[in-house]
Each structure stands twice: as structure tokens, then as C-alpha cells.
N, C-alpha and C positions, 0 to 999 in steps of 0.2 A: 503493498500498499505507500502510493507515496506520502508525504510529508506533505499538507500545507503553509503555504504561508502563515500567519499569524498580524490582522494590525487590528489595535484597539483604540478603541474612543473613546474622548468624553461630550459627553454634550450639556450642556451649563441654560441654565433664563439669564434671560438679562440681566435679572436683578439677583444679586449680589446674598446671601442668605446671615443672620445675625450670626455671629460669632458666642452669642450667649443663646444655653436653653433655653428659656424662658422664650429668647425672641423667634427665637426657634418654631415655639408652637405654634406661640402668637399668630406665626406666620403662615401657618401649614392651619391653623382653625381658622384661619380665615379662604384661603384660599381655598380648603371643603368647604365651607359653607354655600359661600358664589361658587362654587363651579368652577372655579379658575382653570382657567391653560397660558399660563404664561410665555412669554414671548423665548424662542430659546437663540442660544449665536449663530449666527446664519454660517455654513463654515460650504467649501467646496466639492464634502467627500460625496463618491459618486457609488452609493449604496448599488446599484444597480448590476454593481460586475459584481457582488458576492455571490458565492453561490449561498451561504450557509451565513444565517447572523443571529448570536445568541443577543439579548439583550434582557443585561441586567440591573436594578433601580435599588431604591431605600426604600423601606416602607414602611412610611409616615404612620 
């Protein structure tokens, strides 16, 4: 089996997370209550060129 190259990519919100727990919790609760979908920082990554994509994310 041929070994495939691995590309790591981190998508990030245009709005920075607070550095403290209470600030993160407040932001998460507000976004959940508003069903918010914050904008992500644009990238030139072409996901169409990949056969398999694994997605990982934090569980708030």
C-alpha cells in the first residue's frame, strides 16, 4: 500500500477567542443561543484535490 502525504490545516474564526475560561464560555453560549456561524479566515486550500478529509473540532 502506497503511503499518502498528509496535510494539516487549521481553520480559524475571524473573531479571536477570549484568553480566559469565562470569556470563552460566554462567547460559546451567545453563539449557541443565536445559532451563530462565525466567518472563517479565507484560505487558498483546494479541498477538491483531496480524496479523503478527516475533520476534527473542539466540543463546546
